C-alpha positions in Angstrom: -21.0 12.4 3.1 -17.9 13.4 5.1 -17.4 11.0 8.0 -16.6 12.5 11.4 -13.2 10.7 11.6 -10.2 11.2 9.3 -10.2 7.4 9.0 -13.5 7.6 7.0 -12.1 10.3 4.8 -9.1 8.2 4.2 -11.3 5.3 2.9 -13.1 7.7 0.6 -9.9 9.0 -0.9 -8.7 5.4 -1.4 -11.9 4.5 -3.3 -11.6 7.7 -5.4 -8.0 6.8 -6.3 -9.1 3.3 -7.3 -11.7 4.7 -9.6 -9.9 7.7 -11.1 -6.1 7.5 -10.9 -4.2 9.6 -12.1 -5.4 13.1 -11.1 -4.1 14.8 -14.3 -6.8 12.9 -16.3 -4.5 10.2 -17.8 -5.8 6.9 -16.6 -3.1 4.7 -15.2 -3.4 1.1 -13.9 -2.7 1.1 -10.2 -3.3 -0.7 -6.9 -4.3 1.3 -3.8 -3.5 0.6 -0.2 -3.6 2.5 3.1 -1.4 2.8 6.2 1.7 1.4 4.5 5.1 2.6 5.6 8.6 2.2 7.0 10.0 2.6 10.5 10.4 6.3 9.8 7.2 7.1 8.0 3.7 5.7 7.5 1.6 7.0 4.6 -2.2 7.4 4.7 -2.6 6.2 1.1 -0.1 4.5 -1.2 -0.8 4.2 -4.9 1.4 1.8 -6.8 1.2 2.3 -10.6 1.8 -1.0 -12.2 2.6 -2.7 -15.5 -0.4 -4.9 -16.1 1.6 -7.6 -17.8 4.1 -7.6 -15.0 1.4 -7.7 -12.4 -0.1 -10.8 -14.1 3.3 -12.5 -13.7 3.4 -11.3 -10.1 0.1 -13.0 -9.4 1.7 -16.4 -10.1 3.5 -15.9 -6.7 0.1 -15.7 -4.9 -2.1 -13.1 -3.4 -0.1 -12.7 -0.2 2.7 -10.1 0.1 6.3 -11.2 0.0 8.3 -9.7 2.9 11.9 -8.5 2.7 13.4 -12.0 3.5 11.2 -13.8 1.0 12.0 -11.3 -1.7 15.7 -11.9 -1.2 15.2 -15.7 -1.8 12.8 -15.4 -4.7 14.7 -12.8 -6.6 18.1 -14.5 -6.2 17.2 -18.2 -6.6 19.0 -19.8 -9.5 17.5 -21.5 -12.5 19.3 -24.8 -11.6 19.8 -26.5 -8.3 22.5 -24.9 -6.2 23.6 -24.7 -2.6 21.9 -21.6 -1.2 25.1 -20.1 0.3 26.7 -20.2 -3.2 23.9 -18.2 -4.9 22.4 -15.9 -2.2 24.1 -12.6 -1.2 25.9 -12.5 2.1 23.3 -11.3 4.6 23.8 -8.8 7.4 22.2 -11.2 9.8 22.9 -14.9 10.7 22.5 -17.5 7.9 20.0 -19.5 10.1 17.4 -16.8 9.3 18.1 -17.2 5.6 17.4 -20.9 6.0 14.1 -20.2 7.8 13.2 -17.9 4.9 14.0 -20.6 2.4 11.7 -23.0 4.2 8.9 -20.4 4.2 9.4 -19.8 0.5 9.2 -23.5 -0.3 6.1 -23.9 1.9 4.4 -21.3 -0.2 5.6 -22.9 -3.5 7.7 -19.8 -4.4 10.8 -21.9 -4.9 11.9 -25.5 -5.0 14.0 -26.8 -2.1 15.8 -30.1 -1.5 18.6 -31.5 0.8 21.6 -33.1 -0.9 24.5 -34.4 1.2 23.4 -32.4 4.2 23.2 -29.2 2.2 20.1 -27.2 1.4 19.8 -26.6 -2.4 17.3 -24.2 -4.0 15.9 -23.6 -7.5 13.8 -20.9 -9.0 10.3 -21.8 -10.1 9.8 -18.6 -12.1 11.5 -15.3 -12.4 10.2 -12.5 -10.2 8.8 -9.8 -12.5 9.4 -6.1 -12.9 5.8 -5.0 -12.2 6.1 -1.6 -10.5 6.1 1.6 -12.5 5.8 4.3 -9.9 5.0 4.7 -6.2 2.8 7.6 -5.1 1.8 8.7 -1.6 -1.3 10.7 -0.5 -1.5 12.4 2.9 -5.1 13.1 4.0 -6.2 16.1 5.9 -9.9 16.9 5.3 -9.9 19.9 7.7 -6.6 21.7 6.9 -5.9 24.3 9.6 -2.7 26.4 9.8 -1.2 24.2 12.6 -2.0 21.1 10.6 -0.4 22.6 7.5 2.8 23.2 9.4 2.9 19.6 10.6 2.1 18.2 7.2 4.7 20.3 5.5 7.4 18.5 7.5 6.0 15.1 6.5 5.7 16.0 2.9 9.3 17.5 2.9 10.5 14.1 4.2 8.6 12.4 1.3 10.4 14.7 -1.2 13.9 14.0 0.3 13.8 10.3 1.2 13.9 9.0 -2.4 11.3 6.2 -2.1 8.4 7.9 -3.9 7.8 9.2 -7.4 5.1 11.7 -6.3 3.6 12.9 -3.0 0.2 14.6 -2.6 -1.9 16.3 0.0 -5.7 15.6 -0.2 -8.0 18.1 1.6 -11.7 18.8 1.6 -13.1 21.8 -0.3 -14.3 24.8 1.8 -16.2 26.4 -1.1 -13.3 27.4 -3.4 -9.6 27.0 -3.6 -7.1 26.3 -0.9 -6.1 29.4 1.0 -2.8 30.8 -0.5 -1.2 31.0 3.0 -1.8 27.3 3.6 -0.6 26.4 0.2 2.6 28.2 0.8 3.3 26.0 3.8 3.5 23.0 1.5 6.7 22.0 -0.3 6.5 23.1 -3.9 7.2 19.6 -5.0 4.1 18.2 -3.4 0.8 18.1 -5.3 -2.5 19.2 -3.8 -5.9 17.6 -4.3 -9.1 19.4 -3.4 -11.9 16.8 -2.8 -15.7 17.2 -2.7 -17.1 14.1 -1.1 -20.3 15.5 0.4 -22.3 13.3 -2.0 -19.9 10.3 -1.7 -17.3 9.0 -4.1 -17.4 9.6 -7.8 -14.5 9.7 -10.3 -15.0 13.5 -10.4 -14.9 14.0 -6.7 -11.3 15.4 -6.7 -9.6 18.2 -8.6 -6.0 19.2 -8.9 -5.0 22.4 -7.1 -1.3 22.0 -7.6 0.6 19.4 -9.7 3.5 17.6 -8.0 7.1 17.3 -9.2 8.4 14.0 -10.5 10.4 12.9 -7.5 11.5 9.8 -9.4 13.2 12.0 -12.0 15.0 14.0 -9.3 16.4 10.7 -8.0 17.0 9.2 -11.4 20.8 9.2 -10.9 20.3 7.2 -7.8 17.7 4.7 -8.9 17.9 4.3 -12.6 21.4 2.8 -13.0 23.5 5.9 -13.5 25.5 5.5 -10.3 29.1 5.1 -11.0 29.2 7.1 -14.2 30.5 10.2 -12.6 33.8 11.0 -10.8 34.8 9.4 -7.5 36.7 6.4 -6.3 35.8 2.8 -6.9 34.9 2.5 -3.3 32.6 5.5 -3.4 30.9 4.2 -6.5 30.4 0.8 -5.0 29.0 2.4 -1.9 26.5 4.4 -4.0 25.5 1.3 -5.9 24.9 -0.5 -2.6 22.7 2.3 -1.4 20.8 2.3 -4.6 20.1 -1.4 -4.4 18.9 -1.0 -0.8 16.6 1.9 -1.8 15.1 -0.2 -4.7 14.5 -3.1 -2.3 12.7 -0.8 0.1 10.5 0.4 -2.7 9.7 -3.1 -3.6 8.9 -4.0 0.0 6.4 -1.1 0.1 4.8 -2.2 -3.2 4.5 -5.8 -1.9 2.8 -4.6 1.2 0.3 -2.6 -0.8 -0.3 -5.6 -3.1 -1.0 -8.0 -0.3 -3.1 -5.7 2.0 -5.0 -3.2 -0.2 -7.1 -0.6 1.6 -10.2 -2.7 2.4 -8.4 -4.6 5.1 -9.9 -2.4 7.8 -12.1 -5.3 8.9 -8.9 -7.0 10.2 -8.5 -4.3 12.9 -12.2 -3.7 13.6 -15.1 -5.8 14.8 -17.5 -6.7 12.0 -18.7 -9.5 14.3 -20.4 -6.8 16.4 -24.2 -6.7 15.8 -23.9 -2.9 15.5 -21.3 -3.1 12.6 -22.7 -2.1 9.2 -21.4 -1.1 5.7 -22.8 2.2 4.5 -22.8 3.3 0.9 -21.2 6.6 0.1 -21.5 7.1 -3.7 -19.3 4.3 -5.1 -17.7 3.5 -1.8 -18.6 1.4 1.2 -17.7 2.7 4.7 -18.0 1.0 8.0 -20.7 2.4 10.2 -21.6 1.8 13.8 -25.4 1.7 14.4 -24.9 2.4 18.1 -22.8 5.6 17.4 -24.7 6.5 14.2 -21.5 7.3 12.3 -18.3 5.9 10.9 -16.1 4.7 13.9 -12.4 4.8 14.0 -10.4 1.6 14.0 -9.5 2.3 17.6 -13.1 2.8 18.7 -14.3 -0.3 16.9 -12.9 -2.9 19.3 -13.9 -5.4 21.9 -13.3 -2.7 24.6 -16.1 -0.5 23.2 -18.9 0.1 25.6 -21.4 -0.7 22.9 -19.7 -3.8 21.6 -22.3 -6.6 21.3 -21.0 -9.9 19.9 -23.1 -11.7 17.3 -25.2 -14.4 19.0 -23.8 -17.9 18.3 -27.0 -18.7 16.4 -26.2 -16.1 13.8 -22.9 -17.9 13.0 -24.6 -21.2 12.3 -26.9 -19.7 9.6 -26.5 -20.7 6.0 -26.7 -18.7 2.8 -26.7 -15.7 2.2 -24.9 -14.9 5.5 -23.2 -18.2 6.1 -21.1 -17.9 9.3 -23.0 -14.8 10.4 -23.1 -11.2 9.1 -19.5 -10.4 10.3 -18.0 -13.2 8.2 -20.2 -12.1 5.3 -18.8 -8.6 5.5 -15.2 -9.9 5.6 -15.8 -12.0 2.5 -17.5 -9.1 0.7 -14.5 -6.8 1.3 -12.0 -9.5 0.3 -13.9 -10.1 -2.9 -14.0 -6.4 -3.7 -10.2 -6.1 -3.1 -9.5 -9.1 -5.4 -11.9 -7.8 -8.0 -10.1 -4.4 -8.1 -6.7 -6.2 -8.4 -8.1 -8.4 -11.2 -9.4 -5.4 -13.1 -5.9 -3.9 -12.9 -4.3 -7.1 -14.3 -6.7 -7.1 -17.3 -6.0 -3.5 -18.3 
């Protein structure tokens, strides 16, 4: 089935990526998330290829994401007790926000914290691991028209140039054969193209490669892989480049952390599974939200308390016991959370 909304197509692509990544046929452990981005760009699907051993060590920091401030504390905390201002880099914002981040990190058992002679001291509990191998984005457009191809070409060109990704892909639905050459020429040559056939739902074979992408990580290897400073230029220029590289690497890490914490099944957080019309519908090896009142997969914007068909669960439903303890809406939330955790656990065990 192909849902009416691009939102549903996005969920199907996420499930396919979870089952069958990488498209070239070489299986790679990865976690999949949706609607992750920066101030400049938000990606439909983000695939973070991981080192399973490193991901196991990452799980010791909990299942929630670490934001930019927490990452700065966790990665820089020393092995022995020290005053935080002696060991943490000088921030570009007031130190009081650093202290707030330290308290948050300690509350989540990410670091140890104590006060000695009026000073806050911190100590590392465990080293933050190197768990990310590659970061890949997929832009979804099931119905690719000429005007849509023009808009997408600008977005994909940004992905190629920004230096945060290792690959960027376009996923579109099959129209009976291959992508029209005129539409393909609109895309940057560095972007890969996936042709999907999801009419019968999600299976590992539901997507095929139309065009393989370039390795964007290799094109930025001089920026990200430690070669900065080897070439000509003043010491000041080399230091500036190293600073830019550290910032870029931190931005990649923030993206990966968001993907780790949120996954792609978090749509229930912005929809209303507590509505009596909310269902989960099977599409091959995927589960999609369905609105019984509309008879289709709704968008996240439609599925809200302002919907004309919204009908809250009766209070009596929420007092029921097993197997829908707390009502069907809570049961759906727990089911999706369990499936997200199960997918993460499978990745760790690979």
